[in-house]
C-alpha positions in Angstrom: 0.0 0.0 0.0 2.9 2.4 0.7 4.2 1.7 -2.8 0.8 2.6 -4.2 0.8 5.9 -2.2 4.2 6.8 -3.5 3.0 6.1 -7.0 -0.1 8.3 -6.6 1.5 11.3 -5.0 3.0 13.0 -8.0 -0.2 12.8 -10.0 -2.3 14.1 -7.1 0.1 17.0 -7.1 -0.4 17.6 -10.8 -4.1 17.6 -10.4 -3.8 20.5 -7.9 -1.6 22.7 -10.2 -3.2 21.9 -13.6 -5.3 24.7 -14.9 -8.9 23.9 -15.7 -10.1 23.9 -19.3 -13.6 23.8 -20.7 -14.3 20.3 -22.0 -11.4 18.7 -20.1 -12.7 16.2 -17.6 -10.9 14.8 -14.6 -11.8 11.0 -14.8 -10.4 10.5 -11.3 -8.5 7.4 -12.5 -5.6 7.7 -10.1 -7.6 6.8 -7.0 -9.4 3.8 -5.6 -10.8 3.2 -9.1 -7.5 1.4 -9.8 -9.1 -1.3 -7.6 -12.8 -0.9 -7.9 -13.1 -0.3 -11.6 -10.9 -3.1 -12.8 -12.1 -6.5 -14.1 -10.0 -8.7 -11.9 -11.5 -11.9 -13.3 -10.2 -10.9 -16.6 -6.7 -11.9 -15.6 -7.8 -15.6 -15.9 -7.0 -18.1 -17.3 -3.7 -18.1 -15.3 -1.4 -20.9 -16.4 1.6 -22.0 -14.3 3.8 -24.6 -16.0 1.2 -24.9 -18.7 -1.5 -26.0 -16.2 -4.6 -23.7 -15.9 -5.2 -22.6 -12.3 -8.7 -22.7 -11.0 -10.7 -19.5 -10.5 -12.1 -16.7 -12.5 -14.2 -16.7 -15.6 -11.9 -14.9 -18.0 -11.7 -15.1 -21.8 -9.9 -18.2 -23.3 -6.2 -18.1 -23.9 -5.2 -17.1 -27.5 -4.5 -20.0 -29.9 -0.8 -18.9 -30.1 -0.3 -19.0 -26.4 2.4 -21.2 -24.9 1.2 -24.4 -23.3 4.5 -26.2 -22.6 5.6 -26.4 -18.9 9.3 -25.8 -19.2 11.5 -23.3 -21.0 15.0 -21.8 -21.2 16.3 -18.3 -21.5 19.9 -17.0 -22.0 21.4 -15.0 -19.1 23.8 -12.0 -19.6 26.7 -14.3 -20.3 24.8 -16.1 -23.0 24.3 -19.3 -21.0 20.9 -21.0 -21.0 18.9 -20.9 -17.8 16.0 -23.3 -17.2 12.6 -22.1 -16.0 8.9 -22.8 -16.0 6.3 -21.0 -18.0 3.6 -18.7 -16.7 0.9 -17.2 -18.9 -2.0 -14.8 -18.1 -3.9 -11.7 -19.3 -2.3 -8.6 -17.8 -3.6 -5.0 -17.7 -0.7 -3.3 -19.6 -1.8 -0.1 -21.2 -4.3 2.7 -21.0 -5.5 4.7 -24.0 -7.7 7.8 -23.7 -9.5 9.6 -26.5 -10.0 13.4 -26.2 -11.6 16.1 -28.2 -9.6 18.8 -26.4 -6.0 18.8 -27.6 -3.6 18.2 -24.7 -6.2 17.2 -22.1 -5.4 14.2 -20.0 -8.3 12.9 -18.1 -6.1 10.0 -16.9 -3.8 12.5 -15.2 -6.6 14.2 -13.2 -7.5 16.7 -16.0 -4.0 18.0 -16.5 -3.6 20.2 -19.6 -0.5 20.0 -21.9 0.3 23.2 -23.9 -1.4 22.5 -27.2 -3.7 24.9 -29.1 -7.1 24.0 -30.4 -6.4 24.1 -34.1 -7.0 20.4 -34.4 -10.0 20.3 -32.1 -11.7 16.9 -31.9 -15.4 16.3 -32.6 -18.1 13.7 -32.6 -20.2 13.2 -35.7 -19.3 16.6 -37.1 -21.1 17.7 -40.3 -24.5 18.5 -41.7 -26.2 18.9 -45.0 -23.1 20.4 -46.6 -20.4 18.6 -44.7 -19.3 14.9 -44.4 -20.2 13.2 -41.2 -17.4 11.9 -39.1 -15.5 11.7 -35.9 -12.0 12.9 -34.9 -10.3 12.5 -31.5 -6.8 12.7 -30.2 -5.3 9.9 -28.1 -2.8 9.5 -25.3 -1.2 6.1 -24.8 0.1 5.2 -21.4 2.0 2.3 -19.9 -0.2 0.8 -17.2 1.6 -2.2 -15.5 -1.1 -2.4 -12.8 0.1 -5.7 -11.4 3.6 -4.3 -10.9 2.2 -1.1 -9.4 0.2 -3.1 -6.9 3.1 -5.6 -6.4 0.9 -8.7 -7.2 1.6 -11.5 -9.6 4.9 -9.9 -10.5 8.3 -11.2 -11.5 11.1 -8.9 -12.9 11.8 -11.5 -15.6 8.2 -11.3 -16.9 8.2 -7.6 -17.6 8.3 -7.5 -21.4 9.2 -3.8 -21.8 10.5 -2.6 -18.5 7.8 -0.2 -17.6 7.0 -0.2 -13.9 4.7 2.8 -13.4 2.1 4.8 -15.2 3.9 6.7 -18.0 2.8 8.7 -21.0 4.2 6.8 -24.0 2.6 8.6 -27.0 0.6 11.6 -27.8 -1.3 11.9 -31.1 -1.0 15.8 -31.0 2.7 15.3 -31.9 2.0 12.9 -34.8 1.2 14.6 -38.1 -0.1 11.4 -39.6 -3.0 11.2 -37.1 -4.9 14.1 -38.5 -3.9 13.7 -42.2 -5.2 10.7 -44.2 -2.7 11.2 -47.0 0.4 11.2 -44.7 -1.0 8.2 -42.9 -1.3 6.4 -46.3 2.3 7.1 -47.4 3.7 6.0 -44.1 1.7 2.7 -44.3 1.6 1.9 -48.1 0.1 -1.6 -47.4 -3.2 0.2 -47.2 -3.3 0.3 -51.0 -3.5 -3.5 -51.1 -6.6 -3.6 -49.0 -8.4 -0.5 -50.3 -10.9 -2.4 -52.5 -14.4 -3.9 -52.1 -13.1 -7.5 -52.0 -11.0 -6.7 -48.9 -13.9 -4.9 -47.3 -16.2 -7.9 -47.9 -13.6 -10.2 -46.3 -14.1 -8.3 -43.0 -17.6 -9.8 -42.7 -16.4 -13.2 -41.4 -14.0 -11.4 -39.1 -16.9 -9.5 -37.6 -18.8 -12.7 -37.0 -15.8 -14.5 -35.6 -14.8 -11.6 -33.4 -18.2 -11.3 -31.9 -18.0 -15.0 -31.0 -14.7 -14.1 -29.2 -12.2 -15.2 -31.9 -10.7 -12.4 -34.1 -9.0 -13.6 -37.3 -5.4 -12.5 -37.2 -4.8 -13.2 -40.9 -7.3 -10.4 -41.8 -4.9 -7.8 -40.5 -6.8 -4.9 -42.1 -10.1 -5.7 -40.4 -11.3 -4.8 -36.9 -14.3 -7.0 -36.9 -17.6 -5.2 -36.5 -15.8 -2.0 -35.8 -14.7 -1.4 -39.4 -11.5 -1.4 -41.4 -8.3 -0.3 -39.8 -6.7 1.7 -42.7 -5.8 4.5 -43.1 -4.1 4.7 -39.7 -5.4 8.2 -38.9 -7.8 9.6 -36.4 -10.5 10.4 -38.9 -13.7 8.4 -38.9 -16.2 8.9 -41.7 -19.1 6.9 -40.4 -22.3 7.4 -38.3 -21.3 4.7 -35.8 -21.7 5.1 -32.1 -19.1 6.8 -30.0 -18.2 3.5 -28.4 -17.7 1.8 -31.8 -15.7 4.7 -33.2 -13.3 4.9 -30.3 -13.0 1.1 -30.3 -11.8 1.3 -33.9 -9.5 4.1 -33.0 -7.8 2.1 -30.3 -7.1 -0.7 -32.8 -5.7 1.9 -35.2 -3.5 3.1 -32.4 -2.1 -0.3 -31.6 -1.6 -1.1 -35.3 0.4 2.1 -35.9 2.5 1.5 -32.8 3.3 -2.0 -33.8 4.3 -0.9 -37.3 6.7 1.6 -35.7 8.3 -0.9 -33.4 6.8 0.9 -30.3 4.6 -2.0 -29.2 5.9 -5.5 -28.5 4.6 -9.0 -29.0 4.4 -10.8 -25.6 2.7 -14.0 -26.8 4.2 -17.2 -28.1 7.5 -19.1 -27.8 9.6 -16.3 -29.2 8.4 -13.8 -26.6 8.9 -15.8 -23.5 12.2 -14.3 -22.5 11.6 -10.7 -23.7 9.1 -8.8 -25.7 9.8 -8.9 -29.5 9.1 -6.3 -32.2 6.2 -7.4 -34.3 5.2 -5.0 -37.1 1.9 -6.7 -37.6 -0.5 -6.4 -34.6 -1.8 -9.8 -33.4 -5.5 -9.1 -32.7 -5.9 -12.1 -30.5 -3.1 -11.0 -28.2 -5.3 -8.1 -27.0 -8.5 -7.6 -25.2 -10.1 -4.5 -23.7 -12.2 -3.1 -20.9 -13.8 0.3 -20.8 -12.5 2.2 -17.7 -14.3 5.6 -18.1 -17.0 6.7 -17.8 -18.9 3.5 -17.0 -16.3 0.7 -16.4 -16.6 -2.9 -17.4 -15.8 -4.8 -14.2 -17.3 -8.2 -14.9 -16.1 -9.0 -18.4 -13.9 -7.9 -21.3 -14.3 -7.7 -25.1 -11.9 -8.8 -27.9 -10.9 -6.9 -31.0 -13.8 -6.3 -33.2 -16.5 -7.7 -30.9 -19.9 -6.1 -31.6 -20.6 -3.2 -29.2 -24.1 -4.6 -28.8 -22.6 -7.3 -26.5 -20.7 -5.0 -24.2 -20.9 -1.3 -25.1 -24.5 -0.2 -24.8 -25.3 2.7 -22.5 -21.6 3.2 -21.6 -21.4 6.9 -22.2 -22.7 9.9 -20.3 -23.7 13.1 -22.2 -21.3 16.1 -21.7 -19.2 14.6 -18.9 -18.6 11.1 -20.2 -17.9 11.4 -23.9 -14.1 11.2 -23.9 -13.5 7.5 -23.3 -10.7 5.7 -21.6 -9.9 2.0 -22.2 -7.7 -0.5 -20.4 -5.7 -2.6 -22.9 -5.0 -6.2 -21.7 -2.4 -8.3 -23.4 -1.6 -11.9 -23.1 1.9 -12.5 -21.5 3.8 -15.7 -21.9 6.8 -15.7 -19.7 9.7 -18.0 -18.8 10.4 -17.8 -15.1 14.1 -18.7 -14.8 15.8 -19.9 -11.7 
């Protein structure tokens, strides 16, 4: 508990000195919500030595997850060290979507110094303008199990983050508000910009809603839509929950393409996280943290919002959503 208080103090201080801004909401995340608003059953299934431990009612393990009991990793001298495997779902990241540039609802409503030239919006448009949504995002490390000092092992930290840290801000990324720049930095979008590729997303939508996203259809986000271009513009009339759900997949896809997100699933990732330029959709699942948290269950990439996202927003004060990103972690615990 003392460790948690030491972690919270700097952010509580920030909340006192940050200037208020119209439209910037303090989500009060850095509080007891770290305990009460989390889906603790979502950690399961927990495997030790390849054997599932009893308890919980979490989602099934991904098909690529390691099931062997024993493993080896090289030490600093290059010598093999034996160990046993542990595997679980871990809350690893937070992503928030904001209309106000620079607003951090995660950090108690703190404001970073950005102007409002690229102000976000929900379903902007009318008779003479295209409908659409644009929101900025902030991507945070969120190793909650390490913060609370439970289920932790230093050898099982895939990327070395031990506290809540800002990792990426879309306000600094020119590709996020420009579809053309996003296309030229991810030219594979041209290969899937056709009706045949769009129709291929239908089976992914069905399979994702059943809990099994299809990794080979890398351009699809199930019922949420198509992932490319990797920008923050949405030209649909979907719900706010569906739009932000697609944006979080775009965020993860872009970060994987840039080597800023690691694969933590499978045999190759048991000793350390590995760079994987193609996001594995089955490695991730999600829970809504703000405004109305999912505390009993989670949802996978592309799962229809009708199964989990109905009535999850609050007009005016709950329209900038925050998600917890869970990832599957296969680890070799060496002796």
